[in-house]
C-alpha beads as a LAMMPS data file, in Angstrom:
LAMMPS data file: protein, C-alpha beads

155 atoms
154 bonds

1 atom types
1 bond types

-500.0 500.0 xlo xhi
-500.0 500.0 ylo yhi
-500.0 500.0 zlo zhi

Masses

1 110.0

Atoms # bond

1 1 1 0.000 0.000 0.000
2 1 1 1.228 3.452 -0.932
3 1 1 -0.383 6.898 -0.627
4 1 1 -1.068 6.803 -4.387
5 1 1 -2.828 3.426 -4.187
6 1 1 -4.681 4.544 -1.054
7 1 1 -5.975 7.657 -2.834
8 1 1 -7.046 5.649 -5.891
9 1 1 -9.016 3.201 -3.711
10 1 1 -10.403 5.849 -1.349
11 1 1 -10.989 8.841 -3.606
12 1 1 -12.650 10.800 -0.833
13 1 1 -9.118 11.249 0.572
14 1 1 -7.598 12.478 -2.703
15 1 1 -6.858 15.998 -1.416
16 1 1 -3.269 16.109 -0.073
17 1 1 -4.045 19.202 2.033
18 1 1 -6.537 17.294 4.175
19 1 1 -4.959 13.843 3.755
20 1 1 -1.185 14.449 3.765
21 1 1 1.238 11.792 2.539
22 1 1 3.164 11.745 5.813
23 1 1 0.000 10.915 7.785
24 1 1 -1.047 8.264 5.240
25 1 1 2.430 6.703 5.351
26 1 1 2.405 6.702 9.154
27 1 1 -0.939 4.892 9.306
28 1 1 0.099 2.478 6.538
29 1 1 3.089 1.443 8.677
30 1 1 0.906 1.108 11.756
31 1 1 -1.684 -0.959 9.853
32 1 1 1.019 -3.266 8.504
33 1 1 2.158 -3.961 12.062
34 1 1 -1.378 -4.818 13.131
35 1 1 -2.603 -6.724 10.079
36 1 1 0.335 -8.172 8.163
37 1 1 1.655 -10.409 10.915
38 1 1 -1.647 -12.211 11.381
39 1 1 -0.671 -15.850 10.816
40 1 1 -2.325 -19.100 11.754
41 1 1 -1.244 -22.730 11.408
42 1 1 -2.846 -22.749 7.963
43 1 1 -0.927 -19.677 6.734
44 1 1 -1.491 -15.966 6.317
45 1 1 -5.011 -14.856 7.154
46 1 1 -4.875 -11.995 4.626
47 1 1 -4.049 -12.445 0.952
48 1 1 -2.235 -9.532 -0.715
49 1 1 -5.356 -7.865 -2.152
50 1 1 -7.361 -8.193 1.068
51 1 1 -4.394 -6.945 3.079
52 1 1 -4.188 -3.793 0.935
53 1 1 -7.920 -3.247 1.392
54 1 1 -7.654 -3.801 5.157
55 1 1 -4.719 -1.406 5.379
56 1 1 -6.692 1.125 3.328
57 1 1 -9.672 0.869 5.687
58 1 1 -7.378 1.243 8.708
59 1 1 -5.765 4.357 7.188
60 1 1 -9.113 5.834 6.096
61 1 1 -10.525 5.361 9.601
62 1 1 -7.626 7.205 11.230
63 1 1 -7.479 9.952 8.590
64 1 1 -11.244 10.553 8.934
65 1 1 -10.891 10.939 12.701
66 1 1 -7.917 13.271 12.181
67 1 1 -9.886 15.363 9.687
68 1 1 -12.667 15.802 12.261
69 1 1 -10.130 17.032 14.807
70 1 1 -8.619 19.486 12.307
71 1 1 -12.065 20.822 11.361
72 1 1 -12.949 21.261 15.040
73 1 1 -9.699 23.123 15.746
74 1 1 -10.166 25.374 12.693
75 1 1 -13.664 26.254 13.947
76 1 1 -12.223 27.290 17.320
77 1 1 -13.147 24.118 19.169
78 1 1 -10.972 21.751 21.151
79 1 1 -9.848 18.819 18.988
80 1 1 -9.981 15.319 20.368
81 1 1 -13.423 15.493 21.921
82 1 1 -14.948 12.030 22.105
83 1 1 -18.156 11.704 20.099
84 1 1 -20.180 8.729 19.007
85 1 1 -22.028 8.426 15.704
86 1 1 -24.732 11.026 15.150
87 1 1 -28.117 9.324 15.556
88 1 1 -30.633 12.171 15.557
89 1 1 -31.095 15.549 13.941
90 1 1 -33.827 18.135 14.411
91 1 1 -34.554 21.312 12.493
92 1 1 -37.630 23.242 13.564
93 1 1 -40.477 20.678 13.648
94 1 1 -38.726 18.024 11.566
95 1 1 -36.498 15.404 13.131
96 1 1 -34.600 12.435 11.775
97 1 1 -32.766 9.621 13.514
98 1 1 -30.781 6.593 12.384
99 1 1 -30.506 3.053 13.720
100 1 1 -26.742 2.896 14.153
101 1 1 -26.954 -0.269 16.270
102 1 1 -27.885 -2.292 13.215
103 1 1 -24.679 -1.314 11.385
104 1 1 -22.111 -1.094 14.192
105 1 1 -20.254 -3.764 16.158
106 1 1 -20.961 -4.279 19.838
107 1 1 -17.895 -3.563 22.018
108 1 1 -15.986 -1.963 19.120
109 1 1 -16.448 1.640 20.228
110 1 1 -13.298 3.065 18.611
111 1 1 -13.847 1.343 15.267
112 1 1 -17.554 2.289 15.209
113 1 1 -16.620 5.976 14.869
114 1 1 -16.378 5.715 11.061
115 1 1 -17.760 3.537 8.304
116 1 1 -14.158 2.573 7.498
117 1 1 -13.580 1.207 10.987
118 1 1 -16.817 -0.768 10.847
119 1 1 -15.862 -2.226 7.467
120 1 1 -12.380 -3.098 8.777
121 1 1 -13.782 -4.920 11.812
122 1 1 -16.252 -6.734 9.545
123 1 1 -13.427 -7.830 7.233
124 1 1 -11.078 -8.744 10.086
125 1 1 -13.752 -10.877 11.726
126 1 1 -14.293 -12.740 8.468
127 1 1 -10.582 -13.397 8.110
128 1 1 -10.077 -13.945 11.821
129 1 1 -12.672 -16.696 11.898
130 1 1 -10.629 -18.871 9.579
131 1 1 -12.062 -22.077 8.219
132 1 1 -13.976 -24.658 10.172
133 1 1 -13.652 -28.430 10.130
134 1 1 -16.893 -30.371 10.382
135 1 1 -17.152 -33.832 11.904
136 1 1 -14.223 -35.829 13.264
137 1 1 -11.265 -33.724 14.320
138 1 1 -7.728 -34.814 15.097
139 1 1 -7.580 -38.213 16.734
140 1 1 -10.852 -37.939 18.614
141 1 1 -14.468 -38.257 17.641
142 1 1 -16.414 -35.041 17.732
143 1 1 -19.568 -33.818 16.122
144 1 1 -18.751 -30.193 16.903
145 1 1 -17.175 -27.413 14.905
146 1 1 -13.442 -26.966 15.497
147 1 1 -11.341 -24.184 14.054
148 1 1 -8.894 -25.787 11.638
149 1 1 -6.001 -23.682 12.954
150 1 1 -6.436 -25.122 16.466
151 1 1 -4.255 -28.218 16.682
152 1 1 -5.168 -28.997 20.303
153 1 1 -8.289 -31.012 19.671
154 1 1 -9.818 -32.909 22.575
155 1 1 -9.446 -36.685 22.434

Bonds

1 1 1 2
2 1 2 3
3 1 3 4
4 1 4 5
5 1 5 6
6 1 6 7
7 1 7 8
8 1 8 9
9 1 9 10
10 1 10 11
11 1 11 12
12 1 12 13
13 1 13 14
14 1 14 15
15 1 15 16
16 1 16 17
17 1 17 18
18 1 18 19
19 1 19 20
20 1 20 21
21 1 21 22
22 1 22 23
23 1 23 24
24 1 24 25
25 1 25 26
26 1 26 27
27 1 27 28
28 1 28 29
29 1 29 30
30 1 30 31
31 1 31 32
32 1 32 33
33 1 33 34
34 1 34 35
35 1 35 36
36 1 36 37
37 1 37 38
38 1 38 39
39 1 39 40
40 1 40 41
41 1 41 42
42 1 42 43
43 1 43 44
44 1 44 45
45 1 45 46
46 1 46 47
47 1 47 48
48 1 48 49
49 1 49 50
50 1 50 51
51 1 51 52
52 1 52 53
53 1 53 54
54 1 54 55
55 1 55 56
56 1 56 57
57 1 57 58
58 1 58 59
59 1 59 60
60 1 60 61
61 1 61 62
62 1 62 63
63 1 63 64
64 1 64 65
65 1 65 66
66 1 66 67
67 1 67 68
68 1 68 69
69 1 69 70
70 1 70 71
71 1 71 72
72 1 72 73
73 1 73 74
74 1 74 75
75 1 75 76
76 1 76 77
77 1 77 78
78 1 78 79
79 1 79 80
80 1 80 81
81 1 81 82
82 1 82 83
83 1 83 84
84 1 84 85
85 1 85 86
86 1 86 87
87 1 87 88
88 1 88 89
89 1 89 90
90 1 90 91
91 1 91 92
92 1 92 93
93 1 93 94
94 1 94 95
95 1 95 96
96 1 96 97
97 1 97 98
98 1 98 99
99 1 99 100
100 1 100 101
101 1 101 102
102 1 102 103
103 1 103 104
104 1 104 105
105 1 105 106
106 1 106 107
107 1 107 108
108 1 108 109
109 1 109 110
110 1 110 111
111 1 111 112
112 1 112 113
113 1 113 114
114 1 114 115
115 1 115 116
116 1 116 117
117 1 117 118
118 1 118 119
119 1 119 120
120 1 120 121
121 1 121 122
122 1 122 123
123 1 123 124
124 1 124 125
125 1 125 126
126 1 126 127
127 1 127 128
128 1 128 129
129 1 129 130
130 1 130 131
131 1 131 132
132 1 132 133
133 1 133 134
134 1 134 135
135 1 135 136
136 1 136 137
137 1 137 138
138 1 138 139
139 1 139 140
140 1 140 141
141 1 141 142
142 1 142 143
143 1 143 144
144 1 144 145
145 1 145 146
146 1 146 147
147 1 147 148
148 1 148 149
149 1 149 150
150 1 150 151
151 1 151 152
152 1 152 153
153 1 153 154
154 1 154 155
């Protein structure tokens, strides 16, 4: 993943003034530390294409949060204030709210702050689950589901 590839995949971050290369490169390095080393007994959890997408989501999540902080500071506010997703809006007699619970992950507060974080957690959970082996596992008889990367099957 490079800043150029990141910007081509996530065009909403194409503006270098609001998404600087040094910040993108920093978060790319951080994402590689978190995602690239994810191995199991059956090999790498992420193939090259999925890894680039995961890194891109990680970077987009952090850049989006940074952009909020910059916008707050430019408006005279204090950056870094903790806010959850906006769920309701009212103007005069009209109000609108959203069901964010249906599209966010329970206990993933930090990652639920942006759609990129939610998509990353969704992707990571798919890859993190690995495959499953049905039926008899290892040397013992079992009718349960056992993760194929777990080599410590009960006898």
